N, C-alpha and C positions, 0 to 999 in steps of 0.2 A: 504493500500500500504506500502511496506517495505521502511524504511529510510536507506539510505546508510551511511557509516561511516562519510563522511563529513557533512551530514545533522545532524547526532547525535551530532557531535562536535559543529556545529554551534548553535544548539538548546541549548546545555549546556552553551555555551559562552554567549548567549543572556539571559539566565535565564528563558527560556520559560517554563521549567518544573522543580520544586524543586527536583524531583527524578533524573532527568538527570543532573542537576547542581551539585548534591552532589557527583557524581562519575566521575572519569576520564575514557574516552573511552579506552578500551583495544584493543587487537589484533582482536577480533571477535565480531560479533553480531549473535544471534541465533533467527531464525524465525520459530515458530511452528504453523502449520495450520492444523485444523481438518476438514475433508471434508465430505460432505453429502453422499458420496458413501461408508462411513464406513471405510475410511483410514485416515492416518495421514502423514504429510510431514514436516520434520524438515530440514531447509537449513541453512548452515553456509558459507557465502561468504568468500573467501580467498583473501586478498589484499596483494601482495608481499611487498608493500611499508611499511606495518605495522610490518613486521618481524624484529626481532633483528639481529644484525650483526652475520653472520655465520649460521643463521637458514634458513632451506630450506622449500619450500612449501610442499615437500614430507614428511619431518619430522613432520611438523605441522598437516598434514592430518592424518598421522599414529597415532599421539598422540590424536587427536580428536576422531578417530574411537575407539582406545583402551580405552579411558577414559570416553566414553559416557555410561550413563545408562538411558534407557527409561522405564518408569513404568506407569501402570494404576492401580489405587486403591491400590498402594503400591506393586504391583507385577511386577517385571521386565519382559520385552518382548525382543525378539531378532529381531531388525529391520534389514532391508536391508540397507547396507551402500555403497555408491558409490560416485565417483568424477564426477561432471557434469559441463558443461559450465554454467557460471553465466549468467542468462537471462537478468539481469539488469546492466550489466557492459560491458566495451569495450571487443572486441574479445581477447581471450587468458586468461581472468580471469576465475577462477574456483570456485566451491562451493562444499562443502561436503553435501550430502543429506542422511538423514535417513528416511526410509519410511516403511510402513507395515499396516496391518489391525488393526483397533481398536477392542479390545476384546468385545464380546457381553455383553451388560449390564453395561459396564464400566461407572463410574461417574466422575472420576477425573484423571488428568494427572500430573506426576512429572518428572523433568529432572535434571540430574546431569552430570557434566563433570569434570574430574580430570586433564585435560590437563593444563599445566602452561601457561595460556593465560591472566592473569590479570583479573581485574573486567570487566564483560561484561553484556550487556543487553539481556534478554530473552523476546521476543515479542510473545504473544500467541493470537490466534484468532480462533473462530469457523466460518466456512464458512457460509455466509449469514448474519453475524452480522457486523455492520459498525465499531464498536469500537474494539480496541485491548487492551490487558492487558500487562503491562510492569513490569518486575522484574529485579533487578540488583543482580548478583550472583558473588561470589568468586569461584575460582577453587576448585572443590571437594564439594561445598555446594549444597544441594538439593533445588530445587525451592519449593515455596509454591504450594499446590495442586491447579490446575486450573480446574474449573468446566466445563464439556463438555455439550454442548447443546443437547437436546433430538434429534434434527434433524441429528446429526452426529453419534450418538451411534447406532450400529447395535443391533438387538435383540439377546437374549441368544439362545443357542442351543435348549432348550426346547420350547421357543417361536417360533423358526423357524420350528420345527417339527409340532407343532399344527397349525401354520399358513398355511404351505404348504400341510399338510394332508387335511385341510379344502378346500384349493384351488383345489386340485386334485379331491376330492370327489364332490364338487359342479360343477366342469367342466363336470362331468357325470350327476349328479342329482342336480339341475334340468336343467342345462345349455346345456348339450350335447345331444340333442335329436337324432342327427345322430348316435352317438356312442351307445345310448340306443337302437335304432332300430336295429343296427348291432348285439348287444348282444342278443336281443330278437329273431333275426333270427337264431342265433346259438342255442338258447334254444328250439325253436320250431321244430327242425329237428326230434327228436326222443323222445320217452317216457322214454327210458333207460338212466341212469346216465352216462354210459361210453362214449357215443358219445359226450355228453356235456363236460365232463371232458377233453377229448382229444382236442376238439376245443378251449376251454377256455385256456388250457395250451399253445397250439400253439400260440394263439392270444396274450397271456400275454408275452411269451418269445419274440415274434417278436416286439411288441410295446415298450417293455422295452429296447430292443437292439437299435432300431433307436432313441428312445427318448434320451438315453445317448450319442450315437454317434453324434446326431445332436446338442445337447447342447454343446458338447465339440468341435464342428466345424469340425468333421471328414466327415460327410455327410450333404448334404443340397439339397432341392428341392423346387422350387417355389410353394407357396400356390395356384397359378392359375392352377397348375397341381395336387397337392395333394388333394385339396378340392373336385374337380369333381370326382377324382378316389375313394375317400372315399364314395361318394354318389353312385357310380357305384358298389362298393363292397357290399353295402346294397342291391342293386337290384339283384346282382348275388346270394347272400345267400338266399334271399327270394324266388326267382324263383326256385332255386334248391330244396328248401323245398317242393314246389308244385310238381316238376317232380320226385323227388326221396325221399322215406321215410326212407332210410337207409344211414348210414355214409360210404363213400368211402374214400380210402387213398388220392385220389386227392383232396377231400374236405379239409382235414387237411392241405395239402400243400398250397392250395389256401388261407385258413384262415390265415396261417402263413404269406403269402405274403401280404394279406390285413392288417394284424397286423403291418407290416412294414410301410405301408402307414398311419395307424392311429397313430403310434408312431411319425411320422413326423408332423402330425396334433397337437398332444399333445405338441411337442417341440415348434411349432410356438406360441402356447398360453403361454407356460412357458417363452419363450424369451421375449414376450411382458410384462409379469409380472415382469421379472427380478429375479436374484438370488443374495443373499447376498454373497459378496466375502469371508467373514470369515467362512461361513458355506455352501459353494457351493454344496458339495456332499450331505450333510445332507438335504438341501432343495430339491435337485433332487430326492433323494430316498424317501423323505416324500411325494412329489407330486405324484410320481409313486404309492406309497402305497395308497394314497388317491384315485387315479384313480381305483386301484384294489378294494378298498372298495366300490366305486360307482358301479362298474360292479357287484360285489357280491350282492349288494343291489338290483340291477335290477333283477338278477336271483332269489333272495329270494322272491321278490314281484311277479314275474311271477309264481314261484312255488306255492306261497300262493293263488293267485287269479285265476290261470289257471290250473296248473297241479294237485294240491291237490284235488280240487273239481271235475275236469272233465276228467283227463287223463285215468281213468279206464273205461270210457264210450266208447261204440263201435263207436260212432259217433265223437269222439274227433278230429280225423284227418280231417274229412269232414267239420265239423262245426266250428272248432277252428283253427287248423293249416293252412289249405288251405286259408280260408278267411283272417286270420290275415297276412299270408305271402303275399297274393295279395295286401293287403292294404300297407304293408311295402314296397313292390316293387314299387307301384305307387308313394309313397312319395319319395323314393330314386330316381326314374326316374325324377320326377319333380325337385328335387334338382340338379340332374346332368345337366339338361338343363339350369336351372337358373344359376348355377355356371360356365358353359361354355360360355354362351352367354350374361350374364348380370353382 
């Protein structure tokens, strides 16, 4: 918990801390908190009673904003600076807040402020830790490096890419059986590569579109609607494989529409997993790339174990495509009923 100026002065007066007693409390106190969501927050309460004669709150705020240097591992960053109500003071009191994302993989934090504010305390804390670290600073002096806890440091961009590629891939294989069956349904339509390419392209464009729009909050649909519709899309594709051996333009359009639904399903999973604030777009693109990798792996396995050994056989459609499509349709229908009524 933050200590207000009167508490700091009282502690120094009683000699409760040698570090506090050795310094006179200046105009400000700085409180830096590093949060588990990968962001930092630095607050400087402004008490008009501590200002010198002729000094204004606006002038002090401007000096604090202009004089501040926030750095991680010795590299300055550009924080967001704003004047906010002080949550721990009477109405009307203000505080200057600096905030922003912690750089991926950062290990240490340093602070400098050149504003003419006298000697002041800097209080640093990692969220989740009970104790704080105190440092006393002169104007223009850099703080000692403060070690960031692993729990508050976001991953590097490379770590984000690898993590979300894996999450996207495993959402298809082995976790996404409904998406696997849908892709197999696309694969089974025809022996020729062009129909598969057209369908996969339409499906990819569609689910990429709704995945991005949903994650950014542009579109949304309840999972109670999306999940049964995904199951029904599996049924439709599989049944059409039995009824028609050739690709029709309407099939491509419907696959695109089904892809929009699957994208909303992917978005629901990704929302549950969460995205790092500092690498939001990187994580989104990596997850989508992982999903594509999983789909391509399904197609590659289907080609290796079905098409390559059997598609040249005259009975391929009767003995492979039709029975496999009927089985896929049955599973999809079961899921549809289950997701609607249970």
